[in-house]
C-alpha positions as CSV (number, residue, x, y, z in Angstrom):
1,M,-8.3,-10.7,16.9
2,E,-9.0,-10.3,13.2
3,I,-11.1,-7.5,11.8
4,G,-12.5,-7.9,8.4
5,Y,-14.7,-6.2,5.9
6,R,-17.4,-8.3,4.0
7,V,-18.1,-7.4,0.4
8,K,-20.3,-9.0,-2.2
9,L,-19.1,-9.9,-5.7
10,Q,-21.2,-8.2,-8.4
11,K,-21.6,-9.5,-11.9
12,V,-22.4,-7.3,-14.8
13,E,-23.3,-8.8,-18.2
14,R,-23.4,-6.6,-21.2
15,P,-23.8,-7.6,-24.9
16,T,-20.1,-7.0,-25.5
17,N,-18.5,-8.2,-22.3
18,R,-18.9,-9.7,-18.9
19,S,-17.3,-8.3,-15.7
20,Y,-17.1,-9.0,-12.0
21,Y,-16.7,-6.2,-9.5
22,I,-15.7,-6.0,-5.9
23,N,-16.1,-2.8,-3.9
24,F,-13.0,-1.9,-1.9
25,P,-13.8,-0.5,1.6
26,V,-12.7,3.1,2.0
27,A,-11.3,2.4,5.5
28,L,-8.9,-0.2,3.9
29,A,-7.9,2.1,1.0
30,E,-7.1,5.0,3.3
31,A,-5.2,2.7,5.7
32,M,-3.0,1.5,2.7
33,G,-2.5,5.0,1.4
34,M,-4.2,4.2,-2.0
35,K,-4.5,6.9,-4.5
36,K,-6.6,7.2,-7.7
37,G,-4.8,5.8,-10.7
38,K,-2.2,3.7,-8.8
39,E,-1.8,0.1,-9.9
40,F,-2.4,-3.0,-7.9
41,E,-2.5,-6.7,-8.8
42,W,-4.3,-9.8,-7.7
43,L,-2.4,-13.0,-7.1
44,I,-4.0,-16.4,-6.5
45,E,-2.6,-18.2,-3.5
46,D,-5.2,-21.0,-3.5
47,K,-8.9,-21.4,-4.2
48,N,-9.8,-19.5,-0.9
49,T,-7.1,-16.9,-0.9
50,L,-6.3,-14.0,-3.1
51,L,-3.5,-11.6,-2.5
52,F,-3.9,-8.0,-3.4
53,R,-0.7,-6.0,-3.7
54,R,0.6,-2.7,-4.9
55,V,2.5,-2.7,-8.2
56,V,5.8,-0.9,-7.5
57,L,7.4,0.3,-10.7
58,K,11.1,0.5,-10.7
59,N,12.8,3.6,-12.1
60,A,14.5,3.0,-15.5
61,R,18.3,2.7,-15.1
62,K,20.4,5.3,-17.0
63,L,23.1,3.9,-19.3
64,K,26.6,5.3,-19.1
65,G,27.3,7.3,-22.2
């Protein structure tokens, strides 16, 4: 059984730019452990499927000196 959350796409047009917004349900954000300021990215799988994933930054490697 799949459980889903329906959201509506919002479009905001301003004189200087045009943006689309999707509200992310709190239940999903909490289940994923999302925190303010963390980075995520959208990937296009096909015309009906977007993947949303957390950006995991790798630690910089230290050079031997």
